[in-house]
Backbone as CSV, one residue per row, in Angstrom:
resi,resn,N_x,N_y,N_z,CA_x,CA_y,CA_z,C_x,C_y,C_z
1,MET,-88.962,58.118,73.167,-88.077,59.234,72.878,-88.926,60.462,72.591
2,ASN,-88.422,61.594,73.038,-89.191,62.789,72.719,-88.829,63.291,71.325
3,LYS,-89.646,64.177,70.795,-89.475,64.657,69.419,-88.156,65.394,69.229
4,ARG,-87.732,66.144,70.226,-86.498,66.915,70.110,-85.293,65.974,69.994
5,PHE,-85.253,64.930,70.806,-84.156,63.963,70.761,-84.126,63.242,69.415
6,LYS,-85.306,62.873,68.900,-85.370,62.214,67.594,-84.843,63.127,66.493
7,ALA,-85.172,64.410,66.561,-84.711,65.367,65.554,-83.196,65.500,65.600
8,ILE,-82.646,65.600,66.811,-81.189,65.718,66.954,-80.507,64.452,66.447
9,LEU,-81.053,63.300,66.793,-80.496,62.031,66.341,-80.537,61.933,64.812
10,GLY,-81.642,62.343,64.215,-81.781,62.305,62.753,-80.792,63.225,62.065
11,ILE,-80.608,64.414,62.603,-79.656,65.364,62.021,-78.237,64.833,62.162
12,SER,-77.911,64.263,63.306,-76.575,63.707,63.530,-76.289,62.577,62.543
13,ALA,-77.264,61.722,62.327,-77.085,60.619,61.378,-76.882,61.155,59.963
14,ALA,-77.626,62.175,59.580,-77.491,62.753,58.245,-76.115,63.386,58.061
15,VAL,-75.630,64.091,59.066,-74.314,64.718,58.991,-73.229,63.648,58.882
16,ALA,-73.351,62.582,59.661,-72.369,61.500,59.607,-72.364,60.849,58.230
17,LEU,-73.532,60.598,57.664,-73.614,59.995,56.339,-72.985,60.904,55.285
18,MET,-73.252,62.202,55.369,-72.657,63.138,54.412,-71.139,63.128,54.520
19,ALA,-70.613,63.076,55.733,-69.161,63.046,55.927,-68.560,61.788,55.311
20,ILE,-69.214,60.661,55.490,-68.723,59.405,54.912,-68.734,59.478,53.389
21,LEU,-69.801,59.993,52.816,-69.908,60.071,51.361,-68.880,61.022,50.761
22,MET,-68.472,62.023,51.518,-67.454,62.952,51.023,-66.068,62.327,51.066
23,VAL,-65.807,61.421,51.986,-64.483,60.822,52.146,-64.296,59.602,51.259
24,VAL,-65.309,58.795,51.079,-65.174,57.520,50.374,-64.646,57.683,48.945
25,PRO,-65.157,58.599,48.102,-64.608,58.683,46.744,-63.128,59.023,46.729
26,THR,-62.668,59.888,47.619,-61.258,60.236,47.668,-60.434,59.041,48.104
27,ALA,-60.906,58.324,49.089,-60.159,57.161,49.567,-60.074,56.090,48.488
28,CYS,-61.130,55.887,47.753,-61.138,54.855,46.722,-60.263,55.222,45.536
29,SER,-60.101,56.497,45.279,-59.306,56.900,44.131,-57.845,57.084,44.469
30,GLY,-57.473,56.797,45.705,-56.082,56.961,46.096,-55.705,58.412,46.308
31,GLY,-56.709,59.290,46.463,-56.441,60.693,46.716,-56.099,61.475,45.467
32,SER,-56.155,60.880,44.324,-55.805,61.548,43.084,-57.043,62.133,42.430
33,SER,-56.880,63.304,41.829,-57.994,63.897,41.110,-57.966,63.507,39.637
34,ASN,-56.962,62.742,39.244,-56.869,62.311,37.856,-57.853,61.204,37.552
35,SER,-58.433,61.265,36.363,-59.220,60.155,35.865,-58.236,59.122,35.316
36,PRO,-58.701,57.881,35.181,-57.816,56.881,34.576,-57.361,57.344,33.192
37,ASN,-56.111,57.071,32.884,-55.531,57.394,31.579,-55.481,58.889,31.294
38,THR,-55.365,59.690,32.359,-55.227,61.132,32.213,-53.882,61.574,32.770
39,VAL,-53.192,62.396,31.994,-51.935,63.002,32.419,-52.213,64.488,32.604
40,THR,-51.887,65.021,33.769,-52.073,66.453,33.981,-50.753,67.185,33.781
41,MET,-50.869,68.427,33.400,-49.713,69.296,33.257,-49.865,70.402,34.293
42,ALA,-48.939,70.454,35.239,-48.938,71.479,36.276,-47.518,71.652,36.773
43,ASN,-47.187,72.865,37.162,-45.846,73.163,37.664,-44.761,72.721,36.687
44,LEU,-45.044,72.897,35.409,-44.108,72.581,34.327,-43.651,71.128,34.341
45,GLN,-44.606,70.223,34.606,-44.301,68.792,34.523,-45.553,67.994,34.171
46,PHE,-45.318,66.825,33.578,-46.389,65.878,33.302,-46.542,64.979,34.519
47,SER,-47.784,64.716,34.902,-48.026,63.847,36.054,-49.204,62.927,35.775
48,PRO,-48.987,61.617,35.762,-47.704,60.955,35.975,-46.806,61.134,34.753
49,SER,-45.511,61.014,34.975,-44.572,61.184,33.859,-44.464,59.925,33.005
50,SER,-44.900,58.791,33.541,-44.953,57.570,32.742,-46.245,56.827,33.058
51,MET,-46.760,56.162,32.053,-48.030,55.456,32.176,-47.988,54.231,31.276
52,THR,-48.556,53.134,31.753,-48.680,51.923,30.942,-50.161,51.674,30.688
53,VAL,-50.509,51.483,29.407,-51.905,51.280,29.011,-52.001,50.103,28.050
54,SER,-53.202,49.669,27.804,-53.465,48.594,26.836,-53.647,49.168,25.439
55,ILE,-53.420,48.333,24.430,-53.670,48.731,23.044,-55.127,49.183,22.926
56,GLY,-55.334,50.273,22.223,-56.676,50.814,22.025,-57.087,51.844,23.066
57,THR,-56.226,52.126,24.019,-56.538,53.085,25.079,-56.360,54.507,24.583
58,THR,-57.283,55.373,24.962,-57.163,56.797,24.697,-56.608,57.464,25.945
59,VAL,-55.517,58.196,25.770,-54.910,58.950,26.867,-55.285,60.413,26.677
60,THR,-55.629,61.067,27.780,-55.974,62.482,27.763,-54.936,63.256,28.556
61,TRP,-54.443,64.337,27.980,-53.565,65.259,28.686,-54.372,66.509,28.981
62,LYS,-54.317,66.979,30.217,-55.066,68.168,30.629,-54.097,69.218,31.151
63,ASN,-54.198,70.410,30.593,-53.323,71.510,30.991,-53.908,72.211,32.220
64,ASN,-53.388,71.861,33.390,-53.791,72.501,34.645,-52.784,73.571,35.066
65,ASP,-51.894,73.932,34.163,-50.878,74.933,34.464,-51.409,76.311,34.092
66,ASN,-50.594,77.335,34.287,-51.031,78.687,33.931,-50.339,79.199,32.669
67,VAL,-49.731,78.291,31.917,-49.069,78.627,30.652,-49.428,77.584,29.602
68,GLN,-49.170,77.907,28.344,-49.420,76.958,27.257,-48.418,75.811,27.303
69,HIS,-48.854,74.662,26.789,-47.998,73.489,26.669,-48.329,72.769,25.372
70,SER,-47.471,71.813,25.023,-47.779,70.887,23.933,-47.521,69.480,24.430
71,VAL,-48.093,68.524,23.725,-47.810,67.106,23.931,-47.307,66.623,22.574
72,THR,-46.002,66.433,22.468,-45.374,66.169,21.185,-44.558,64.886,21.258
73,SER,-44.923,63.919,20.437,-44.215,62.638,20.384,-42.785,62.847,19.917
74,ASP,-41.853,62.168,20.564,-40.456,62.242,20.139,-40.253,61.584,18.780
75,THR,-41.182,60.724,18.363,-41.047,60.008,17.088,-41.970,60.558,16.002
76,GLY,-42.710,61.617,16.302,-43.602,62.212,15.311,-44.969,61.558,15.219
77,LEU,-45.304,60.634,16.121,-46.582,59.933,16.072,-47.766,60.861,16.354
78,PHE,-47.600,61.792,17.271,-48.684,62.718,17.618,-48.104,64.063,18.024
79,ASP,-48.909,65.107,17.851,-48.506,66.458,18.246,-49.762,67.282,18.482
80,SER,-49.925,67.727,19.692,-51.115,68.499,20.052,-51.063,69.930,19.552
81,GLY,-49.873,70.418,19.212,-49.723,71.850,19.032,-49.850,72.490,20.413
82,LEU,-49.701,73.804,20.484,-49.815,74.472,21.781,-51.270,74.556,22.191
83,PHE,-51.529,74.303,23.469,-52.874,74.532,23.974,-52.818,75.197,25.334
84,SER,-53.832,75.990,25.592,-53.873,76.893,26.737,-54.299,76.216,28.027
85,PRO,-54.107,76.898,29.154,-54.588,76.381,30.435,-56.063,75.996,30.350
86,GLY,-56.386,74.852,30.929,-57.760,74.344,30.892,-58.043,73.463,29.696
87,GLY,-57.170,73.494,28.697,-57.376,72.710,27.492,-56.964,71.260,27.669
88,THR,-57.448,70.416,26.756,-57.086,68.998,26.778,-56.682,68.546,25.381
89,TYR,-55.958,67.445,25.351,-55.574,66.790,24.103,-55.695,65.290,24.334
90,THR,-56.188,64.561,23.344,-56.301,63.108,23.471,-55.614,62.425,22.293
91,HIS,-55.124,61.222,22.564,-54.555,60.384,21.518,-54.863,58.933,21.860
92,THR,-55.289,58.170,20.859,-55.565,56.749,21.040,-54.380,55.947,20.526
93,PHE,-53.867,55.058,21.375,-52.701,54.250,21.044,-53.152,52.894,20.505
94,SER,-52.848,52.641,19.237,-53.337,51.421,18.581,-52.253,50.358,18.376
95,THR,-51.022,50.674,18.717,-49.920,49.736,18.511,-49.080,49.661,19.782
96,ALA,-48.682,48.432,20.133,-47.818,48.253,21.306,-46.476,48.936,21.074
97,GLY,-45.915,49.463,22.135,-44.605,50.102,22.050,-44.408,51.088,23.178
98,THR,-43.271,51.749,23.150,-42.944,52.774,24.139,-42.896,54.104,23.404
99,TYR,-43.640,55.078,23.902,-43.814,56.348,23.213,-43.387,57.515,24.113
100,PRO,-42.133,57.962,23.979,-41.707,59.135,24.732,-42.282,60.408,24.097
101,TYR,-42.533,61.410,24.927,-43.066,62.677,24.428,-42.531,63.830,25.271
102,HIS,-42.755,65.055,24.809,-42.243,66.237,25.488,-43.131,67.444,25.178
103,CYS,-42.880,68.525,25.887,-43.495,69.822,25.582,-42.480,70.595,24.756
104,THR,-42.907,71.135,23.628,-41.974,71.804,22.722,-41.413,73.109,23.285
105,ILE,-42.096,73.727,24.233,-41.583,75.001,24.757,-40.997,74.897,26.164
106,HIS,-41.113,73.729,26.792,-40.537,73.522,28.125,-39.722,72.229,28.082
107,SER,-38.433,72.354,27.792,-37.595,71.175,27.534,-37.530,70.186,28.695
108,GLY,-37.774,70.637,29.896,-37.735,69.729,31.048,-38.988,68.888,31.212
109,MET,-40.006,69.191,30.429,-41.261,68.437,30.511,-41.202,67.249,29.565
110,THR,-41.065,66.058,30.124,-41.009,64.846,29.310,-41.870,63.771,29.957
111,GLY,-42.298,62.830,29.146,-43.093,61.719,29.645,-42.998,60.536,28.709
112,THR,-43.562,59.425,29.148,-43.536,58.202,28.343,-44.842,57.450,28.532
113,ILE,-45.418,57.003,27.413,-46.575,56.100,27.443,-46.074,54.751,26.925
114,THR,-46.295,53.712,27.715,-45.963,52.346,27.293,-47.273,51.634,26.989
115,VAL,-47.365,51.084,25.782,-48.587,50.413,25.331,-48.294,48.935,25.205
116,GLN,-49.114,48.121,25.884,-48.933,46.659,25.877,-50.122,45.970,25.252
């Protein structure tokens, strides 16, 4: 093989490998940008709106919206207070049960964490 052909072949292989590496993480994660046990807030909704976790799990809520939100337990167990876009709130669930929650300023924003 001449040097030019080897160079082209090497570049082609590198480009193909880069393309594969860019696709594989997305395919493995199901196309979601959420980390495990993370609820995002965008378009005035929690996503996912319901989640099931094990006892001792820490759930993170991330405000990806352009307005403030809260994560407020319907039973008073937790309350993030208002937090701004880009902010996060975490809560560790230590007891099995079903925990509905809402945003105090956007009544249509509701969610549920089920702990087993």
